[in-house]
DRENVEXKOL-646723 format. One record per residue (C-alpha): chain; x, y, z; residue number from 1. Coordinates in Angstrom, 2 decimals, padded with zeros to 5 digits. Example, Ala and Ser with C-alpha at 12.3 -4.5 7.8 and 13.67 -1.06 7.14 Angstrom:
 ch       u       v       w   i
  A  012.30 -004.50  007.80   1
  A  013.67 -001.06  007.14   2
This chain:
 ch       u       v       w   i
  A  103.22  014.57  004.85   1
  A  102.65  015.36  008.53   2
  A  099.23  016.79  007.73   3
  A  098.35  013.63  005.88   4
  A  099.35  011.46  008.85   5
  A  097.24  013.60  011.19   6
  A  094.30  013.22  008.85   7
  A  094.71  009.45  008.82   8
  A  095.05  009.29  012.61   9
  A  092.12  011.58  013.26  10
  A  090.02  009.68  010.77  11
  A  090.78  006.25  012.27  12
  A  088.34  006.55  015.14  13
  A  085.39  007.65  013.00  14
  A  086.07  004.80  010.57  15
  A  086.18  002.26  013.42  16
  A  082.97  003.67  014.87  17
  A  081.32  003.62  011.46  18
  A  082.43  000.03  010.95  19
  A  080.96 -001.00  014.31  20
  A  077.69  000.78  013.55  21
  A  077.63 -000.78  010.08  22
  A  078.09 -004.24  011.65  23
  A  075.41 -003.50  014.25  24
  A  073.00 -002.63  011.43  25
  A  073.02 -006.32  010.51  26
  A  071.00 -006.87  013.69  27
  A  067.55 -005.59  014.55  28
  A  067.74 -002.83  017.19  29
  A  064.72 -004.14  019.08  30
  A  066.34 -007.58  019.17  31
  A  069.52 -006.04  020.56  32
  A  067.57 -004.21  023.29  33
  A  065.98 -007.49  024.40  34
  A  069.35 -009.26  024.14  35
  A  070.83 -006.69  026.51  36
  A  067.99 -007.27  028.97  37
  A  068.46 -011.05  028.80  38
  A  072.21 -010.59  029.28  39
  A  071.58 -008.78  032.57  40
  A  069.10 -011.46  033.66  41
  A  071.55 -014.26  032.86  42
  A  073.98 -012.93  035.45  43
  A  071.49 -013.30  038.30  44
  A  071.90 -016.20  040.76  45
  A  070.25 -019.60  040.42  46
  A  070.31 -022.76  042.55  47
  A  074.04 -023.52  042.51  48
  A  077.31 -021.75  041.72  49
  A  078.41 -022.05  038.11  50
  A  081.92 -022.36  036.74  51
  A  082.84 -019.59  034.32  52
  A  082.35 -021.52  031.08  53
  A  078.87 -022.71  032.10  54
  A  077.99 -019.11  032.95  55
  A  079.25 -018.17  029.48  56
  A  076.98 -020.73  027.83  57
  A  074.01 -019.63  029.93  58
  A  074.68 -016.02  028.97  59
  A  075.24 -016.81  025.31  60
  A  072.01 -018.80  025.05  61
  A  070.18 -016.01  026.89  62
  A  071.57 -013.37  024.53  63
  A  070.42 -015.33  021.48  64
  A  067.03 -016.02  023.06  65
  A  066.55 -012.35  023.95  66
  A  067.49 -011.30  020.44  67
  A  064.99 -013.76  018.98  68
  A  062.24 -012.57  021.32  69
  A  062.95 -008.95  020.40  70
  A  062.80 -009.73  016.67  71
  A  059.53 -011.57  017.19  72
  A  058.06 -008.58  019.04  73
  A  059.16 -006.21  016.24  74
  A  057.75 -008.56  013.58  75
  A  054.42 -008.76  015.44  76
  A  054.12 -004.96  015.64  77
  A  055.04 -004.65  011.96  78
  A  052.34 -007.16  011.01  79
  A  049.87 -005.10  013.05  80
  A  050.73 -002.01  010.98  81
  A  053.05 -000.34  013.49  82
  A  056.20  000.54  011.55  83
  A  057.65  003.98  012.48  84
  A  059.59  005.74  009.73  85
  A  062.49  007.22  011.70  86
  A  064.83  009.74  010.10  87
  A  068.50  008.85  009.58  88
  A  069.47  011.29  012.35  89
  A  067.01  009.72  014.81  90
  A  068.23  006.24  013.93  91
  A  071.85  007.26  014.46  92
  A  070.99  008.80  017.85  93
  A  069.17  005.60  018.78  94
  A  072.17  003.45  017.88  95
  A  074.54  005.64  019.91  96
  A  072.11  005.60  022.85  97
  A  071.99  001.80  022.71  98
  A  075.79  001.69  022.55  99
  A  076.04  003.98  025.58 100
  A  073.59  001.91  027.63 101
  A  075.42 -001.27  026.62 102
  A  078.74  000.24  027.72 103
  A  077.25  000.77  031.19 104
  A  075.07 -002.35  031.57 105
  A  077.56 -004.98  030.38 106
  A  080.47 -004.21  032.75 107
  A  078.07 -003.44  035.62 108
  A  076.36 -006.82  035.38 109
  A  079.63 -008.66  034.85 110
  A  080.74 -007.27  038.20 111
  A  077.36 -007.95  039.83 112
  A  077.27 -011.46  038.37 113
  A  080.71 -012.29  039.76 114
  A  079.62 -010.99  043.17 115
  A  076.34 -012.95  043.13 116
  A  078.25 -016.13  042.29 117
  A  080.49 -015.61  045.31 118
  A  077.38 -015.25  047.50 119
  A  075.97 -018.53  046.13 120
  A  079.31 -020.25  046.75 121
  A  079.29 -019.07  050.35 122
  A  075.72 -020.36  050.82 123
  A  076.58 -023.90  049.72 124
  A  080.05 -023.99  051.27 125
  A  082.08 -023.99  048.04 126
  A  085.43 -022.21  047.74 127
  A  085.23 -018.81  046.07 128
  A  086.30 -018.54  042.42 129
  A  088.56 -016.08  040.60 130
  A  086.38 -013.17  039.44 131
  A  088.67 -012.16  036.56 132
  A  087.26 -015.04  034.50 133
  A  084.21 -012.87  033.84 134
  A  086.07 -011.19  030.98 135
  A  086.30 -014.60  029.31 136
  A  082.61 -015.15  030.04 137
  A  081.70 -012.15  027.90 138
  A  083.87 -013.28  024.99 139
  A  082.65 -016.89  024.98 140
  A  079.02 -015.77  025.48 141
  A  079.26 -013.57  022.37 142
  A  080.64 -016.48  020.35 143
  A  077.80 -018.76  021.52 144
  A  075.17 -016.10  020.86 145
  A  076.47 -015.30  017.36 146
  A  076.60 -019.00  016.51 147
  A  072.99 -019.48  017.58 148
  A  071.78 -016.36  015.77 149
  A  073.61 -017.50  012.63 150
  A  071.97 -020.90  012.93 151
  A  068.57 -019.26  013.31 152
  A  069.17 -017.11  010.24 153
  A  070.18 -020.20  008.30 154
  A  066.93 -021.93  009.24 155
  A  064.96 -018.81  008.25 156
  A  066.80 -018.68  004.92 157
  A  065.99 -022.35  004.30 158
  A  062.30 -021.70  004.97 159
  A  062.29 -018.75  002.56 160
  A  063.92 -020.83 -000.17 161
  A  061.39 -023.60  000.34 162
  A  058.58 -021.04  000.24 163
  A  059.81 -019.62 -003.08 164
  A  060.14 -023.11 -004.49 165
  A  056.67 -024.12 -003.30 166
  A  055.08 -020.96 -004.69 167
  A  055.79 -022.27 -008.20 168
  A  053.26 -025.02 -007.66 169
  A  050.83 -023.67 -005.04 170
  A  049.37 -020.38 -003.80 171
  A  051.71 -018.39 -001.53 172
  A  049.82 -019.10  001.77 173
  A  049.94 -022.82  001.06 174
  A  053.62 -022.60  000.08 175
  A  054.44 -020.84  003.36 176
  A  052.69 -023.46  005.47 177
  A  054.27 -026.25  003.49 178
  A  057.73 -024.70  003.87 179
  A  057.24 -024.39  007.62 180
  A  056.19 -028.05  007.92 181
  A  059.13 -029.26  005.82 182
  A  061.60 -027.09  007.77 183
  A  060.38 -028.41  011.12 184
  A  060.50 -031.97  009.81 185
  A  064.09 -031.55  008.60 186
  A  065.18 -030.04  011.93 187
  A  063.60 -032.90  013.90 188
  A  065.16 -035.42  011.52 189
  A  068.63 -033.92  011.86 190
  A  068.42 -033.49  015.64 191
  A  067.06 -036.99  016.24 192
  A  069.61 -038.50  013.90 193
  A  072.45 -036.61  015.54 194
  A  071.36 -037.53  019.06 195
  A  070.30 -041.14  018.49 196
  A  073.00 -042.22  016.08 197
  A  075.75 -039.86  017.11 198
  A  075.70 -038.66  020.69 199
  A  073.78 -041.54  022.28 200
  A  075.56 -044.16  020.23 201
  A  078.95 -042.79  021.17 202
  A  077.91 -042.43  024.82 203
  A  076.69 -046.01  024.98 204
  A  079.84 -047.38  023.33 205
  A  081.98 -045.32  025.67 206
  A  079.91 -046.39  028.68 207
  A  080.10 -050.05  027.71 208
  A  083.87 -049.83  027.40 209
  A  084.18 -048.05  030.77 210
  A  081.91 -050.67  032.32 211
  A  084.61 -053.29  031.81 212
  A  086.91 -051.53  034.25 213
  A  087.03 -051.68  038.04 214
  A  087.29 -048.66  040.30 215
  A  090.57 -048.12  042.11 216
  A  090.81 -049.99  045.40 217
  A  087.90 -052.32  044.63 218
  A  088.59 -056.04  045.06 219
  A  086.43 -059.12  044.61 220
  A  084.55 -060.02  047.81 221
  A  084.93 -063.47  049.33 222
  A  081.87 -063.41  051.56 223
  A  079.11 -065.73  050.22 224
  A  076.61 -062.99  051.09 225
  A  077.90 -060.91  048.16 226
  A  077.30 -061.31  044.45 227
  A  080.52 -061.71  042.50 228
  A  082.09 -063.83  045.24 229
  A  083.32 -067.38  044.51 230
  A  080.00 -068.68  045.94 231
  A  077.89 -066.43  043.75 232
  A  075.82 -067.33  040.69 233
  A  076.96 -064.00  039.22 234
  A  080.59 -063.93  038.20 235
  A  082.71 -060.92  039.17 236
  A  083.39 -059.82  035.59 237
  A  079.67 -059.67  034.64 238
  A  078.65 -057.19  037.34 239
  A  079.87 -054.06  035.58 240
  A  082.01 -051.35  037.11 241
  A  079.32 -049.91  039.42 242
  A  078.07 -053.36  040.40 243
  A  081.57 -054.47  041.41 244
  A  081.91 -051.36  043.55 245
  A  078.51 -051.89  045.18 246
  A  079.15 -055.48  046.30 247
  A  082.75 -054.85  047.40 248
  A  082.09 -051.99  049.85 249
  A  079.76 -051.28  052.75 250
  A  080.01 -051.78  056.51 251
  A  081.45 -054.95  057.97 252
  A  079.78 -056.87  060.82 253
  A  082.41 -055.47  063.19 254
  A  081.71 -051.89  062.17 255
  A  077.98 -052.41  062.59 256
  A  078.51 -054.00  066.00 257
  A  080.57 -050.99  067.08 258
  A  077.60 -048.75  066.25 259
  A  074.75 -050.89  067.61 260
  A  076.53 -052.57  070.54 261
  A  075.34 -056.04  069.48 262
  A  076.70 -058.74  067.19 263
  A  075.77 -058.33  063.53 264
  A  075.68 -060.67  060.54 265
  A  077.28 -059.75  057.22 266
  A  074.84 -057.57  055.25 267
  A  073.71 -059.19  052.00 268
  A  074.24 -057.29  048.77 269
  A  073.12 -058.97  045.55 270
  A  073.53 -057.57  042.07 271
  A  073.28 -058.61  038.42 272
  A  074.92 -056.80  035.51 273
  A  073.27 -055.85  032.23 274
  A  075.19 -058.53  030.33 275
  A  074.03 -061.33  032.62 276
  A  070.82 -061.90  030.61 277
  A  069.50 -060.81  027.19 278
  A  066.46 -058.99  028.66 279
  A  065.82 -056.75  031.66 280
  A  063.30 -059.22  033.05 281
  A  065.97 -061.91  032.73 282
  A  068.42 -059.77  034.72 283
  A  065.74 -059.28  037.40 284
  A  065.22 -063.04  037.62 285
  A  068.94 -063.52  038.22 286
  A  068.78 -061.02  041.09 287
  A  065.99 -063.08  042.67 288
  A  068.07 -066.23  042.24 289
  A  070.89 -064.51  044.15 290
  A  068.45 -063.50  046.89 291
  A  067.41 -067.13  047.24 292
  A  071.02 -068.34  047.25 293
  A  072.12 -065.94  049.99 294
  A  069.09 -066.55  052.23 295
  A  068.00 -062.92  051.86 296
  A  064.34 -063.78  052.46 297
  A  065.29 -064.99  055.95 298
  A  066.72 -061.61  056.92 299
  A  064.77 -059.07  058.93 300
  A  064.82 -056.41  056.22 301
  A  065.02 -056.54  052.43 302
  A  065.46 -053.47  050.21 303
  A  064.88 -053.30  046.45 304
  A  066.98 -050.64  044.72 305
  A  066.60 -049.21  041.25 306
  A  069.98 -047.90  040.16 307
  A  070.92 -044.93  037.99 308
  A  071.81 -045.38  034.31 309
  A  075.12 -047.21  034.66 310
  A  074.08 -049.20  037.72 311
  A  075.26 -046.86  040.49 312
  A  073.87 -047.12  044.02 313
  A  074.45 -044.34  046.58 314
  A  076.55 -046.11  049.20 315
  A  075.57 -043.54  051.84 316
  A  071.94 -044.60  051.55 317
  A  072.78 -048.33  051.31 318
  A  075.20 -048.30  054.26 319
  A  072.82 -046.25  056.39 320
  A  070.13 -048.87  055.78 321
  A  072.52 -051.60  056.92 322
  A  073.62 -049.76  060.04 323
  A  070.06 -048.96  061.12 324
  A  069.01 -052.54  060.30 325
  A  071.82 -053.94  062.48 326
  A  073.27 -055.81  059.50 327
  A  070.28 -058.19  059.38 328
  A  069.55 -056.81  055.90 329
  A  069.64 -057.64  052.21 330
  A  069.80 -055.20  049.30 331
  A  068.91 -056.19  045.75 332
  A  069.98 -054.13  042.73 333
  A  070.75 -054.55  039.05 334
  A  072.17 -052.71  036.06 335
  A  069.86 -051.91  033.16 336
  A  071.92 -049.61  030.89 337
  A  075.39 -048.50  029.86 338
  A  074.30 -044.89  029.36 339
  A  075.58 -042.32  031.84 340
  A  072.77 -040.85  033.91 341
  A  072.72 -037.42  032.17 342
  A  072.21 -039.12  028.79 343
  A  069.57 -041.49  030.14 344
  A  067.93 -038.53  031.91 345
  A  067.51 -036.69  028.60 346
  A  067.03 -039.46  026.08 347
  A  065.94 -042.75  027.65 348
  A  063.21 -042.50  030.26 349
  A  061.58 -045.82  029.38 350
  A  064.31 -048.26  030.39 351
  A  064.60 -047.08  034.04 352
  A  060.85 -047.52  034.47 353
  A  060.93 -050.99  032.91 354
  A  063.83 -051.96  035.16 355
  A  062.11 -050.60  038.27 356
  A  058.91 -052.53  037.55 357
  A  060.63 -055.78  036.55 358
  A  062.94 -055.89  039.55 359
  A  060.35 -054.95  042.15 360
  A  057.68 -057.31  040.78 361
  A  060.14 -060.21  040.56 362
  A  061.29 -059.68  044.15 363
  A  057.76 -059.00  045.38 364
  A  056.49 -062.25  043.84 365
  A  059.21 -064.30  045.55 366
  A  058.60 -062.39  048.81 367
  A  054.81 -062.97  048.60 368
  A  055.27 -066.70  048.09 369
  A  056.67 -067.02  051.61 370
  A  054.39 -067.34  054.66 371
  A  053.36 -063.94  056.00 372
  A  055.07 -064.51  059.34 373
  A  058.31 -065.59  057.63 374
  A  058.81 -062.60  055.34 375
  A  061.34 -059.85  055.86 376
  A  060.19 -056.25  056.06 377
  A  060.19 -054.88  052.51 378
  A  061.71 -051.52  051.60 379
  A  062.44 -049.56  048.43 380
  A  065.03 -046.92  047.74 381
  A  066.69 -045.18  044.81 382
  A  068.24 -041.88  043.82 383
  A  067.61 -039.63  040.84 384
  A  066.85 -041.92  037.87 385
  A  066.74 -044.73  040.41 386
  A  063.96 -042.97  042.32 387
  A  062.16 -042.33  039.02 388
  A  062.46 -045.96  037.91 389
  A  061.68 -047.35  041.35 390
  A  058.38 -045.46  041.51 391
  A  057.26 -046.94  038.19 392
  A  056.08 -050.09  039.96 393
  A  053.45 -048.07  041.85 394
  A  050.47 -046.15  040.51 395
  A  050.17 -043.81  043.48 396
  A  051.72 -042.82  046.77 397
  A  049.11 -044.80  048.68 398
  A  049.77 -047.82  046.46 399
  A  053.44 -047.56  047.38 400
  A  052.64 -047.28  051.09 401
  A  050.32 -050.31  050.87 402
  A  052.89 -052.64  049.29 403
  A  056.07 -051.86  051.25 404
  A  057.05 -051.19  054.85 405
  A  058.95 -048.08  053.87 406
  A  060.75 -046.22  051.10 407
  A  063.47 -043.59  050.81 408
  A  063.33 -041.91  047.39 409
  A  066.20 -039.49  046.93 410
  A  066.43 -036.49  044.62 411
  A  063.60 -037.52  042.28 412
  A  063.56 -035.76  038.90 413
  A  060.69 -033.36  038.29 414
  A  058.97 -035.62  035.73 415
  A  058.83 -038.63  038.08 416
  A  055.43 -040.14  038.85 417
  A  053.69 -040.52  041.22 418
  A  055.99 -037.94  042.89 419
  A  054.68 -035.13  040.70 420
  A  051.00 -035.97  041.34 421
  A  051.66 -036.32  045.06 422
  A  053.34 -032.90  045.13 423
  A  050.52 -031.25  043.17 424
  A  047.92 -032.71  045.56 425
  A  049.69 -031.47  048.71 426
  A  047.78 -030.08  051.66 427
  A  046.77 -026.41  051.31 428
  A  049.33 -024.06  052.75 429
  A  052.29 -026.44  052.41 430
  A  055.15 -025.61  050.06 431
  A  056.01 -027.29  046.77 432
  A  059.60 -027.75  047.95 433
  A  058.37 -029.39  051.20 434
  A  054.81 -030.71  050.70 435
  A  052.63 -032.09  053.46 436
  A  050.39 -034.97  052.33 437
  A  047.37 -035.88  054.45 438
  A  049.12 -034.33  057.41 439
  A  052.08 -036.73  056.94 440
  A  050.18 -039.91  057.81 441
  A  052.15 -042.11  055.37 442
  A  054.06 -039.85  052.99 443
  A  056.56 -037.20  054.06 444
  A  059.11 -034.94  052.43 445
  A  062.41 -033.76  053.86 446
  A  065.39 -031.65  052.89 447
  A  066.80 -032.11  056.40 448
  A  066.09 -034.90  058.95 449
  A  064.22 -032.41  061.17 450
  A  061.60 -032.00  058.42 451
  A  060.19 -035.47  059.19 452
  A  058.91 -034.22  062.57 453
  A  055.18 -033.61  062.05 454
  A  052.32 -033.62  064.61 455
  A  050.52 -036.58  062.99 456
  A  051.63 -040.14  063.85 457
  A  053.67 -041.62  061.02 458
  A  051.95 -044.89  060.23 459
  A  053.64 -047.98  058.83 460
  A  054.23 -047.94  055.14 461
  A  056.42 -044.88  055.71 462
  A  057.35 -043.18  052.44 463
  A  059.95 -040.42  052.51 464
  A  061.03 -038.20  049.63 465
  A  064.43 -036.66  050.32 466
  A  065.03 -033.57  048.19 467
  A  067.16 -030.47  048.61 468
  A  065.83 -026.98  047.79 469
  A  069.03 -026.46  045.76 470
  A  068.82 -029.70  043.75 471
  A  068.39 -028.80  040.04 472
  A  067.62 -032.44  039.18 473
  A  064.42 -032.17  041.21 474
  A  063.41 -028.68  040.11 475
  A  064.33 -028.74  036.42 476
  A  061.31 -028.73  034.13 477
  A  060.54 -027.47  030.64 478
  A  057.75 -025.45  032.27 479
  A  060.46 -023.11  033.57 480
  A  060.67 -021.63  030.07 481
  A  057.41 -019.69  030.31 482
  A  055.88 -020.17  033.76 483
  A  057.02 -019.46  037.30 484
  A  056.90 -022.58  039.51 485
  A  055.45 -022.54  043.00 486
  A  058.88 -023.16  044.56 487
  A  059.93 -019.74  043.26 488
  A  056.69 -018.07  044.35 489
  A  056.96 -019.35  047.90 490
  A  059.62 -018.41  050.45 491
  A  062.87 -019.82  049.09 492
  A  064.35 -022.91  050.73 493
  A  067.54 -023.05  052.82 494
  A  070.67 -022.58  050.74 495
  A  068.90 -020.83  047.85 496
  A  070.17 -017.30  047.17 497
  A  067.49 -014.82  048.32 498
  A  068.09 -012.93  045.08 499
  A  066.97 -015.80  042.85 500
  A  063.92 -014.90  040.76 501
  A  062.06 -016.61  037.95 502
  A  062.91 -015.03  034.60 503
  A  061.31 -016.23  031.35 504
  A  063.62 -018.48  029.31 505
  A  066.66 -017.50  031.40 506
  A  065.80 -019.50  034.54 507
  A  065.26 -022.60  032.42 508
  A  068.80 -022.42  031.02 509
  A  070.30 -021.51  034.38 510
  A  068.77 -024.55  036.09 511
  A  069.62 -026.74  033.09 512
  A  073.30 -025.86  033.39 513
  A  073.16 -026.13  037.19 514
  A  072.61 -029.86  036.65 515
  A  076.06 -030.34  035.10 516
  A  077.92 -030.01  038.41 517
  A  075.00 -030.71  040.74 518
  A  077.04 -033.30  042.67 519
  A  080.16 -031.13  043.03 520
  A  078.89 -029.43  046.17 521
  A  078.99 -030.48  049.84 522
  A  076.46 -032.93  051.25 523
  A  073.17 -031.23  052.01 524
  A  073.16 -029.14  048.82 525
  A  072.49 -029.75  045.16 526
  A  072.30 -033.41  044.21 527
  A  074.72 -034.56  046.93 528
  A  073.00 -036.80  049.49 529
  A  075.21 -038.08  052.27 530
  A  075.25 -039.51  055.77 531
  A  072.03 -037.72  056.76 532
  A  070.49 -040.90  055.35 533
  A  071.13 -042.56  058.74 534
  A  068.67 -040.23  060.49 535
  A  066.11 -040.68  057.73 536
  A  066.30 -044.50  057.74 537
  A  066.00 -044.44  061.54 538
  A  062.74 -042.53  061.15 539
  A  061.43 -044.84  058.43 540
  A  062.41 -048.18  060.03 541
  A  061.97 -047.00  063.63 542
  A  064.02 -049.79  065.28 543
  A  063.13 -050.09  068.98 544
  A  066.70 -049.93  070.34 545
  A  067.99 -047.14  068.08 546
  A  069.14 -043.85  069.62 547
  A  070.48 -040.45  068.60 548
  A  073.88 -041.58  069.84 549
  A  073.74 -044.57  067.49 550
  A  072.93 -042.18  064.64 551
  A  076.02 -040.13  065.39 552
  A  078.20 -043.24  065.66 553
  A  076.90 -044.52  062.33 554
  A  077.50 -041.17  060.61 555
  A  081.01 -041.04  062.04 556
  A  081.69 -044.61  060.85 557
  A  080.40 -043.77  057.35 558
  A  082.61 -040.70  057.18 559
  A  085.62 -042.97  057.69 560
  A  084.69 -045.48  055.00 561
């Protein structure tokens, strides 16, 4: 009996090892080698620190991608006639060698990855995270990777079944092509149906319901200079959640006077919600009616703002404009969607452009109808999708400079035009992350206020793009899948981990997931743009009596709001 127990115990380990090897045989060894390489790459730093579950998803997607790439490489070699016939002994040695390398690489890069993430957190001023979560990262990454590989195998099985079915009626080459076309069509149909009818529909319904609420601490304004007030053409309940917040906050005349040292009027803020008219052009017309009602065209400065998806306006940028303008300002904005910005960013890029064009053209027409010596200075600003939509009214950077007195476009997404063309046509020797255009005569880029200081005189029609080197919204592009961008060829910008490198496929997913918490970092990093806007507006507007001391007072006042 004792001998039998010893036999069972001694045989347990071999059986477990054989079971693991048997399971591994379900995967292609070349695919596993590439998956291991992609696993190591996925642990390297990117633009921002990642919470553990996002790191797990990035790693899981990278594992599945690496496995797929490895299988494709093996398939290509096999089609070219390269198919070594290894002996069973050689194969077994190969599997054990792969297992040994995996046993070293996986824990080593889990430790390195946790250390790199701490370095990135230090760079952007975020509190360090618990490193023990990296055990969970491995487990969740394996689940994600296996799910994606299983999905890929299911799609391959579907194509094979369609090929066999088609071969009954057509030659095999034709059946294969037909099966591929049908498979791709079905995938697109399912994905589009899921996104459009499922995800986007649910997001819009949820956003519309949330839009009925009011943020904590926000109360209806009573000043006639604000939309939603008793004097307004726009009722309080039609403004939407973000619109109500926008008109209810901002600096008071007293706060502005404390900064500038002179009396200030109440800044005008007008806004129209998406439900105020059946069409976007109708909403824009209501904004113009509010501008007329409040006497906005008699102010010294007027700014047109394109909001993000749900109608949000960065109050740092808006308040900075009002402080620098001494309160003799008006800001016009409107809501064009109920979709949260991430959803609109991915699935609806037409509506922000339509809203940007309609609002600017409606305001510009009313502004142009006034005598030239009785018009306010005209400015444009917007952030993220707002910057993207706001630029849609202009065909080029020079066209923008010719039609407005100034613009502050914040954190523009990589697909925004004419931002992308302007960046590509930058002066030789300047960086993609900080381009110089015609020496900086009209158009300038800045990640920090000091970046606006160039030798060339900044002429009127001052256009400024404000973008951080660590902002994934600005640097995300599908091109990251297979090509290294200039901003990763050049010296890396401030705040970017010196160890960041472009890696095929992996960098794309890293930057994609960086976007999820791009605003959960301190001002000056990621997609968080704060009171530095005061310095930038001071450069754009260039008021004669403004000083560095006034900038500091304004930033201090904004910090207390």
